[in-house]
N, C-alpha and C positions, 0 to 999 in steps of 0.2 A: 224196831229202828232204836239204836242205841240214845242214851241223850249226849248230848257232845259239850267239853269244858274247856275255854279259852278266855282266859283273865278273869274279871271278875263274878262275870256273869254265868246262869247256866239256861243252856240251849235244849230244849226237851222235845219232845216228839211231841208235844199237847200246844204249842206256841201257836201263839194267835186262834186256836182254836180251828188251825186247818186238817180238819177232816172230811174225809170221806164225802157225804152226799151236796156236802159245801162248797163244793168245786166243780160241780156238774150243774150243769142247766138242768130246770126244773121238767123240762119235757124228755129228757132223756130215755128210752126206754129199753138200750143196752144194745139193739140191731149196731149201729154203727159204734165205730171206734173215734174216741176225741183224740186231735193232736193240738196239743201245745206248746206253742212255740215261746220261750223265754230269752228276748235280746236283750243283753245287757251288757254294761262295762264293769267290773273291777278295780277297786280303788291299787292303786303303786303304792308301793311301798318305798319313803325313801330312808336312804340308808343310813343316814344319819339323825332317824326321826322316829326312836322304838315305834310312839304312840300309833303310828300309822302304820306299823306292821300287825299292830295290835287290831287295829280298824280292821286290817284288809283280810283278818283271819276271822272275824265276824261277820264280815261281809260274807264269807264264803263258806261259812257255815249255817248262816240264813237260807243259803242259794240251794245249798243243798238240802235242805229238811225244806224246803217249799219244791223241790223237784220231786224228792221221794215220796213227798203227800200226795204228789199229782200222780203218781206211777201207783201206789195204793190204792187211788181213788179209781184206776182203770183208764188212766190215759196213757196215752202214748207221749214223750216230752223230747224236745228239741232244744238244746241248749247253745246260742250263739252268741261270738260278740268277742270282745276281746279281756280276755281272761288275765292280763298281766302276766303270766309265769312262762316261761319255757319249761316242756314238762319233761324231755329226756335232752341227753346230751346230745341227738340229733340234730336236737331243736333251736342250739344254740353254738353260734359262730365263735365262742371262746371258753366251751365249757371245759376243757382242760385244765386250764389259767384259773378259773374259779373254784375258792376254797368252799370243799363240804357243799359241792353242785347236789347231791345226794340228799342230804338232810335240809335242805332247804323246806320249810314249812309250806309253802304254796306248792311246794311237788309232792310233799307229804301226802296234802291232802287233794290233789290230782292223783295220788296214786288210789285215796279211799273210792274217789269217783268215779272211776275208769277200770273198765275191764285188761286185759292183755291185748294184745298189739291183735293178733289172729283171729280173726272172726267166728271162724268154727272152731277153733283148739284154741288150748290155753286152759288155763284157772280162772275158775269165774271169782273176780272178787269186788269189782263197783259194778253197781245199774247201766255205768253209759259206759258209749266205747266212742273215740277218737275217730271220725268219719276218715278222715284224710290218712289217717297213720294204718287206714285199715286198708285202702285200696295202694297205696302207697306207703309200704312200710319201712322202705332202706331207703327213700329218697333223701339225698343230702342237698344242702343248699336252698330246703324247699321254706322260705324264711317270709313273714309280712308286717315286719318291721321293722326300722333303720333311724341310724341318728341323722337329723338333718341338718346339724350343726357340722359336723362333719365330712356329711357329702355322701355316709358310706355305703350308701343305694347304688352308687356306679358300681362297685366293686360285690356287691350285694354281701355287705359284710354285716348280717341284721341278726334277727331271730324268730322264731314261731310262734305269735303271743295271742294269735285270731285262731278261732273253732269251730268246729260246725259239727256239738254231742250230738250221740242222738242212745236211747234207749236201747238195749241190747238186741230185743227182737225187734225193732223199728228198722236199724241199720242190715241184721241180717236178712230181712224177709223184703224191703223197700226200697233202701238206697241203692243206687246204681252205679252213682259216681261223687267223689267229692275234690276240690281244687281250689288254685291258689291261682289269685291275677295280677303277677308283680308287673306286670307290664301297665297295668290301671295308676296313673301321677294323681297326684292332686293334694297328697294326704303324705304322713310318715310311714301311715299301714296302708297294707294293700286289702284291697274285699276279697272275701271268701265265701265260697257254694257250696252245691250237694244238689245232683241230680236225683228225685224220690219216684219210686212208680205207683202213686196213689191214683184215686180218685174223688175228690171234694165235695160232698152232699152239704149243699146252704143249713146251715143251723133256721131251726125254726125261730127262736130266741137266741140273745146273747147270754151266757153266762152268767152268773154272780159278780165273778171277778173284773168281768169286764169293765175298762174306767169310765165308760156312758153311764154308770151307775156310781160313782163318785161323785159326792156333793159337789165338788169343785166344779164340775162340767155338766149340773141339772139347769135347764131351762138355756137360757140365751147363753153365746157366748161371752166373756167378761173379759175386760184387759188384764193382763198379769200383774197390774199395782195390786189391781182391786184384792189378790189373795194374801197381801201383805198390809192391809188396811182393815185397822178393826170396823166394822159396821154401827154407827149410833143410834139409838133410840129416835125410833119411827117419829113419837109424839115429836120430842128434840130437834127435828131435821126438819119437820114443819112448820114448828115454831121460829125457827133460825131462816124458814126459804121465807116466810112471812116476813119475819125484819131483815132479811137483805132485800127481798121488792122495795121493803118501803124506804129504804137507803139508796135504793137506786134511783128510785124518784124523787129522792130530795136531791142526792147530785146532781141529776139531771136538770132540775128549777134551777139549783145554784148557778149550775154554765148557763144557763138562756140568762140568766142576770145578767152574768158576765158578759157576756156577748153582746148583750142592748146599749151597755156602755160603755162600751169603745169607741172609738169615733172612726168613722169610714176616712176609707183614702181620700174621697174629695174634699171632706172636713178637715183633713190633717196634712193634708198639701200633695199632689200629685208626684213630688220631687222624692219622697219617700217610700210609695208604694211600688209593689216590682212591677219591672216591663216586662213587657209582653217581648216574648222571643223573635216574631216578627218586625220591632221598633231598630231589630239593629241590623235589618236588611236596608234600610231607608234612608236618606240622607235627615238629615236634622232641620228643623223648620224656622228655630231661633238660630239669630248669627251671633256667633260671640262679640262679646262688646271688648272695644280693645284697651289695652290696659293706660292710664292714662301718664302723661307725663314720662314719655317713652322717650328720646331724643335717638335717632341714626347719624353715626358717623358717619365724617366728611368723607371725603373723597381723599381728600388730603392727609388726616389721620391716619388711612391704610397704608399709605405710600411710606415705605422707611425707605432711608440711604444705602446705598450698597455696604453689604458686611464686607467686613475686611479677613484676611488668612487668616490672620490669627486667631479671630473668633469662631473662624470655619473649624480650624483643626480644636481647638478646645471643646467646641462642641460632639465633635468626631469621637477627641477622646473620652469624653464624659460619655457617651454613647453606648461605645465598647464596652467601659468599666460598670454600668449598668446592666450590659447583657450578659456581661460573666456573671456579677452579682444574681442574677436571674438564675443561670446554670449551678449555681452554686447550692440554691437555693431549691433548686430542683432537682439534684443528684441527693440533698440533706431529705427531701419528703420520700424521695425512691427509695433510700437504703431504712430509714424509718420504719415505710408500710413493710418493706421486705422480713425485716426484723417481724413486726406482727405480725405478718400473714406468710409464714414460710412457705403456704403451698404442703405439697403431700410428700412425705416423708418417705427417704429411699429404705425400702426394705433390706435386711441381709437376707445372706444367700443361706440356704439350706445345705447342711454337709454330706446329705446323702445323694441327692441330686444336682447341687449347685444351680437351685432353681431360688426365686425372689419367695418369702416365706407372708403369710396372712399376720396379721395383728388383733388379737385376740385380748379379750377383759374377763377378768376373774371376777364372777358372780357369787362364789360359793361366801356364806359367811364367813369370816374371819381376819388373822391377820393381813393376808395378800389380797383384801377387798379392794377390788377398785384400779389394781394394778393390771400395766398391761404386760403383755408378753407375744413373742413372737414364736411359730410353728411350720412345721412342712404346708404347703396348699394345696397337696395332693390329697384326693378323701382318703380316709378310712380303710385299711384293708389287712389282710392275711400277710404278719410279719413276714412273709417266706415270699410275697408277690410284690417283685422289683415295683410292680408303676403304683403301689400303693403309696402311703404317707412315712416316712420316715422319723424316728423317734428325737428328732432335733427340738431342741427348746432353747429360748434364751430371754430373760428378762427384759424389759425394755428400762432405759434407762430414763429418770426425771429429769423434764426437761428443767 
């Protein structure tokens, strides 16, 4: 295997000492064939961040080196998961409009990893085969990922980023089918799978690369934050534990002294104590004292002479004026709250379908960050599909 160069580092075939016997269990006698399953998520490369592309390609190189080292050690290998690259134009909904589709570094890496589409024929390039294209070489619209923001899944406007790759011998001899499950919802990706005709033999012991042998998983299961905290010296921890116990005992004694010096409710007066809930459901036993020097008006004082007609009219006019002022004040309050809480905005109509648009916000860093705009509310789809989103766009006016 040749060494691979990318970025500043050199990745060789002796990386981390991944050679022959270290990848297989010590009890392996060569009678059975080891099958190694690599379930992986490959990083996404943001077009606006070149350093992400460099990181992604280094990850690809490490994945290829690991898989080829396992093959060289005598194991079958399956790579499955989200590789974050649509390999062929048939695997992407808009490959025709993408510039330099074939020149993408991720697609070139997959060209070197995979053999040609035919299982039995074709030139042998890479050690692995795309199992889905082996069984469905010309199936169009076979996508596994769609944009959740644009609703592209409704019109199957996506790409195939998830794969089940197997080494050439394994796919030809044991694979019976490879499939996608786009009807399974719950994510912007759908599951992928394959059917193999093999019989599994339980291993006598786990291989050295099993995660159970990692130091982090030795002994009892730890909490995740323990992996991020540096352990202290045992002597220091023992002394700190003693000091902590003494401090807790001293604090407990101080609290006991404070409680003993506080007056009890009976000493401080029953009026300040907290009442029982049942006391609210019984009549009070104490009689309230009458206020002193309280004089009741005489009956004669309550009697007034007959009000004149002029006074009655004056009171009616004053009442109508106060009612009118109350209505005006209510209108002012209503108009104020309407100006503050204007309610939902009326959406403009898109020109393609004459339907209400949806309001979006610019989240990409730049001069328009945070601005609002309107687009067609329909899901994204092929431009030739009349039921897909039209190209209407309108900036929202600042309020």
